[in-house]
Structure formats: structure tokens, C-alpha cells
C-alpha positions as CSV (number, residue, x, y, z in Angstrom):
1,X,20.0,4.8,-9.3
2,X,16.2,4.6,-8.9
3,X,14.1,7.7,-8.9
4,X,12.9,8.3,-5.3
5,X,9.4,8.9,-6.4
6,X,9.3,5.6,-8.3
7,X,10.8,3.8,-5.4
8,X,8.1,5.1,-3.0
9,X,5.2,4.2,-5.4
10,X,6.6,0.7,-6.0
11,X,7.1,0.1,-2.3
12,X,3.7,1.4,-1.4
13,X,2.0,-0.8,-3.9
14,X,4.1,-3.8,-2.7
15,X,3.1,-3.1,0.9
16,X,-0.6,-3.0,0.0
17,X,-0.4,-6.2,-2.0
18,X,1.4,-7.9,0.9
19,X,-1.6,-6.9,3.1
20,X,-4.0,-8.5,0.6
21,X,-1.9,-11.7,0.6
22,X,-2.0,-11.6,4.4
23,X,-5.7,-11.3,4.4
24,X,-6.0,-14.1,1.9
25,X,-3.9,-16.5,3.9
26,X,-5.9,-15.8,7.1
27,X,-9.3,-16.1,5.5
28,X,-9.3,-19.5,3.9
29,X,-11.2,-18.1,0.9
30,X,-10.1,-17.9,-2.7
31,X,-8.0,-14.8,-3.7
32,X,-10.3,-12.0,-5.0
33,X,-8.8,-10.2,-8.0
34,X,-11.0,-7.2,-7.2
35,X,-9.2,-6.8,-3.9
36,X,-5.9,-7.0,-5.8
37,X,-6.8,-4.2,-8.2
38,X,-8.4,-2.2,-5.4
39,X,-5.3,-2.3,-3.4
40,X,-3.2,-1.5,-6.5
41,X,-5.2,1.7,-7.3
42,X,-5.5,3.0,-3.7
43,X,-1.8,2.4,-2.9
44,X,-0.6,3.9,-6.2
45,X,-2.4,7.2,-5.5
46,X,-1.2,7.1,-1.9
47,X,2.4,6.4,-3.1
48,X,2.2,9.4,-5.5
49,X,1.0,11.6,-2.7
50,X,3.8,10.4,-0.3
51,X,6.4,10.9,-3.1
52,X,5.3,14.5,-3.7
53,X,5.6,15.4,0.0
54,X,8.6,13.4,1.2
55,X,11.1,14.4,-1.5
56,X,11.9,17.6,0.3
57,X,13.3,15.7,3.3
58,X,16.7,14.2,3.5
59,X,15.7,10.5,3.7
60,X,17.9,8.0,1.8
61,X,16.5,5.4,-0.6
62,X,16.2,2.6,1.9
63,X,14.3,4.9,4.3
64,X,11.9,5.9,1.5
65,X,11.3,2.2,0.6
66,X,10.5,1.4,4.2
67,X,8.2,4.4,4.5
68,X,6.4,3.2,1.3
69,X,6.1,-0.4,2.4
70,X,4.6,0.7,5.8
71,X,2.3,3.2,4.2
72,X,1.0,0.8,1.6
73,X,0.3,-1.9,4.1
74,X,-1.4,0.4,6.5
75,X,-3.5,2.1,3.7
76,X,-4.8,-1.2,2.5
77,X,-5.4,-2.4,6.0
78,X,-7.4,0.8,6.8
79,X,-9.5,0.6,3.6
80,X,-10.2,-3.1,4.2
81,X,-11.3,-2.4,7.8
82,X,-13.5,0.5,6.7
83,X,-15.2,-1.7,4.1
84,X,-15.9,-4.5,6.6
85,X,-17.4,-2.0,9.1
86,X,-19.6,-0.6,6.3
87,X,-20.9,-4.0,5.4
88,X,-21.4,-5.1,9.1
89,X,-22.6,-1.8,10.4
């Protein structure tokens, strides 16, 4: 059995990396490795924070992974949008 905290962190990182791939496929540019590592760092810290707060609830492992995937995707999406607005604004 996988530790729930580890499952959340891995799922959060995967969600964020899926968002970087989505952005790469829609942009037509080459894949930027800095975006990969940026998503990895931000989502790992977010996953750790989620893992610390969600373990007290009675969610099963599949639910935790889904929460992690959704959180990772949305965290990277929000950070990407904030960077674009900072550059354009």
C-alpha cells in the first residue's frame, strides 16, 4: 500500500506536469525545461501542504490521487497565468 502523503505529492506533481504539456502542445513552441522544473517545485510544495492537511479526513487513496491531480493542474495553471499577466501588465 502506498503512503497517502506520497500519493498526494506524486499526483500533484503529475497534474502540474500535465498542465505544462498541455501548454506546450497549444503553443507551438519548443518545450521549456525551466517550466518543467518550475512546475515540479511549486507542485511538490503544494502537494506536501495538501498531504499535511488532508490526512485527517476519511478520503480513500483514489480520492486523494484525484485531489492531487486536480490541485497540481490548477496550481500550475494559476502560476502560469500570473506570470503571463505580470509580463503583459
